[in-house]
C-alpha positions in Angstrom: -0.4 0.2 -0.1 1.4 3.6 -1.0 0.8 6.2 2.2 -1.6 8.6 1.2 0.7 11.4 2.6 4.5 10.9 0.6 3.5 8.1 -1.9 6.2 5.8 0.2 5.5 2.2 0.2 4.2 1.6 3.6 5.0 -1.6 6.1 2.2 -3.8 7.0 2.3 -4.9 10.7 0.1 -4.8 13.6 -0.5 -2.3 16.0 -0.8 -4.0 19.8 -2.4 -2.7 22.1 -4.7 -3.2 25.3 -7.9 -1.0 26.2 -8.0 1.6 23.2 -10.3 4.4 22.3 -10.0 6.1 19.3 -12.5 9.5 19.9 -13.1 13.6 19.5 -11.9 14.0 23.4 -9.0 13.3 25.2 -9.5 11.1 28.5 -7.1 11.7 31.8 -7.9 8.3 33.2 -10.3 5.9 32.0 -10.8 4.8 28.6 -14.2 4.7 27.5 -16.9 6.6 25.9 -18.7 9.0 27.9 -22.1 9.8 27.6 -22.8 10.5 23.8 -19.1 11.0 22.5 -18.8 9.8 19.1 -16.4 7.0 18.8 -14.3 5.5 15.5 -11.9 2.6 17.2 -13.1 0.9 20.9 -11.4 -2.1 22.5 -11.9 -3.3 25.8 -8.5 -5.6 26.5 -6.7 -5.7 29.4 -3.0 -4.6 29.0 -1.5 -8.7 30.2 -3.8 -9.7 26.9 -2.9 -7.2 24.0 -5.3 -7.2 21.1 -3.9 -6.9 17.7 -4.9 -4.5 14.8 -3.6 -5.1 11.4 -2.5 -1.5 10.0 0.3 -0.3 7.5 2.9 2.1 8.8 4.8 4.8 6.7 8.4 4.4 7.3 8.9 7.8 6.0 6.6 9.8 7.5 5.7 7.7 10.5 1.7 8.0 9.7 0.1 4.5 10.4 -3.5 3.6 9.2 -5.5 1.2 10.5 -9.0 -0.2 9.3 -11.6 0.7 12.3 -14.8 -0.9 10.2 -14.5 -4.3 11.9 -14.3 -2.8 15.8 -17.0 -1.3 18.0 -17.4 2.0 16.9 -20.9 4.9 17.0 -20.1 7.4 14.0 -23.2 6.0 12.6 
């Protein structure tokens, strides 16, 4: 896959993570969506049992692209 930002061939790999949340706001302590907060990716895994998300990383501009379509979200 070519990087959409700089055109360099991206490296395919995995983002290894525990509890993860992508949302429009910062969370200081707990990684859980609050109220009607919109989120695109939510994983609830303890740190001792990491989850692997397939992703592509650009070695040039250091951007990581993930397909979050198969994960819990509430964007619709």
